[in-house]
C-alpha positions in Angstrom: 15.3 -0.9 -40.7 14.9 -2.3 -37.2 11.7 -4.3 -36.9 12.2 -5.5 -33.3 9.1 -4.6 -31.2 9.5 -2.7 -28.0 7.2 -3.4 -25.0 6.2 -0.5 -22.8 4.6 -1.3 -19.4 2.1 1.1 -17.9 -0.1 0.8 -14.9 -3.8 0.8 -15.7 -4.2 4.3 -14.3 -1.2 5.5 -16.5 -2.7 3.9 -19.6 -6.2 5.4 -18.9 -4.8 9.0 -18.3 -2.5 8.7 -21.3 -5.3 7.5 -23.5 -7.5 10.4 -22.5 -4.6 12.9 -23.2 -3.9 11.4 -26.6 -7.6 11.6 -27.5 -7.7 15.3 -26.5 -4.6 16.1 -28.5 -5.4 14.0 -31.5 -9.2 14.4 -31.9 -10.5 17.2 -29.7 -7.9 19.9 -30.4 -7.2 19.1 -34.0 -3.7 20.4 -33.4 -1.6 17.3 -33.4 0.7 19.0 -36.0 1.1 22.1 -33.7 2.0 19.9 -30.7 4.0 17.3 -32.6 5.3 18.9 -35.8 7.4 16.0 -36.9 5.0 13.7 -38.7 7.3 10.7 -38.2 6.3 10.8 -34.6 2.7 10.4 -35.5 3.1 6.7 -36.4 4.0 5.6 -32.8 1.5 8.0 -31.4 -1.3 6.5 -33.4 -0.1 3.0 -32.6 0.0 3.7 -28.8 -3.4 5.4 -29.0 -5.0 2.6 -30.9 -3.5 0.0 -28.5 -4.8 1.8 -25.5 -8.3 2.4 -27.0 -8.6 -1.3 -27.8 -7.5 -2.4 -24.3 -9.3 0.0 -21.9 -12.9 -0.7 -21.2 -13.3 2.6 -19.3 -13.5 4.6 -22.6 -17.1 3.4 -23.2 -18.3 3.5 -19.6 -21.0 6.0 -18.6 -18.9 7.1 -15.5 -15.8 7.9 -17.6 -15.2 11.3 -16.1 -15.2 10.3 -12.5 -13.0 7.3 -13.2 -10.6 9.5 -15.1 -10.4 12.0 -12.3 -9.8 9.3 -9.8 -7.0 7.8 -11.9 -5.4 11.2 -12.2 -5.6 11.8 -8.5 -3.9 8.4 -7.8 -1.1 9.2 -10.2 -0.6 12.6 -8.7 -0.5 11.1 -5.3 2.1 8.5 -6.5 4.3 11.3 -8.0 4.0 13.9 -5.3 3.2 12.0 -2.2 -0.4 12.9 -2.0 -0.1 16.6 -2.7 -1.8 17.8 -5.9 1.0 19.7 -7.5 0.2 19.1 -11.2 2.5 21.1 -13.5 0.9 23.5 -15.9 2.5 24.2 -19.2 5.4 26.7 -18.8 5.4 26.2 -15.0 8.8 25.8 -13.2 9.4 22.1 -12.7 12.3 22.3 -10.3 10.2 20.6 -7.6 8.9 18.0 -10.1 9.9 14.4 -9.7 13.2 13.4 -11.1 11.5 11.5 -13.9 10.3 14.9 -15.3 13.8 16.3 -15.4 15.7 13.8 -17.5 18.0 15.7 -19.8 18.8 14.4 -23.3 22.1 15.1 -25.0 22.2 17.0 -28.2 23.1 15.1 -31.4 26.7 13.9 -31.2 26.9 14.2 -27.4 26.6 11.1 -25.2 23.6 11.0 -22.9 
């Protein structure tokens, strides 16, 4: 088993928004299994969530909501050049940034 650690770099805004999303999926919806049915994936999800929660001071600030919305707006502006074009589940992503359209090969096929 490979025990070499991987480092993921996120901006503060990315970390804050991801932390909130993970909290919503893991603790508010109680549907982590419905969203991520493979329980092997839960281990890294819990690790990432715990790391973010222990790093971000915003999660205990009284103005959490406005700070979160401001971070989301900055991220949307970075992705879409200022236009608020957030993608809803099931929405066509043909105009989404290239990073959202990375295709993965199927098992046995090169990427």
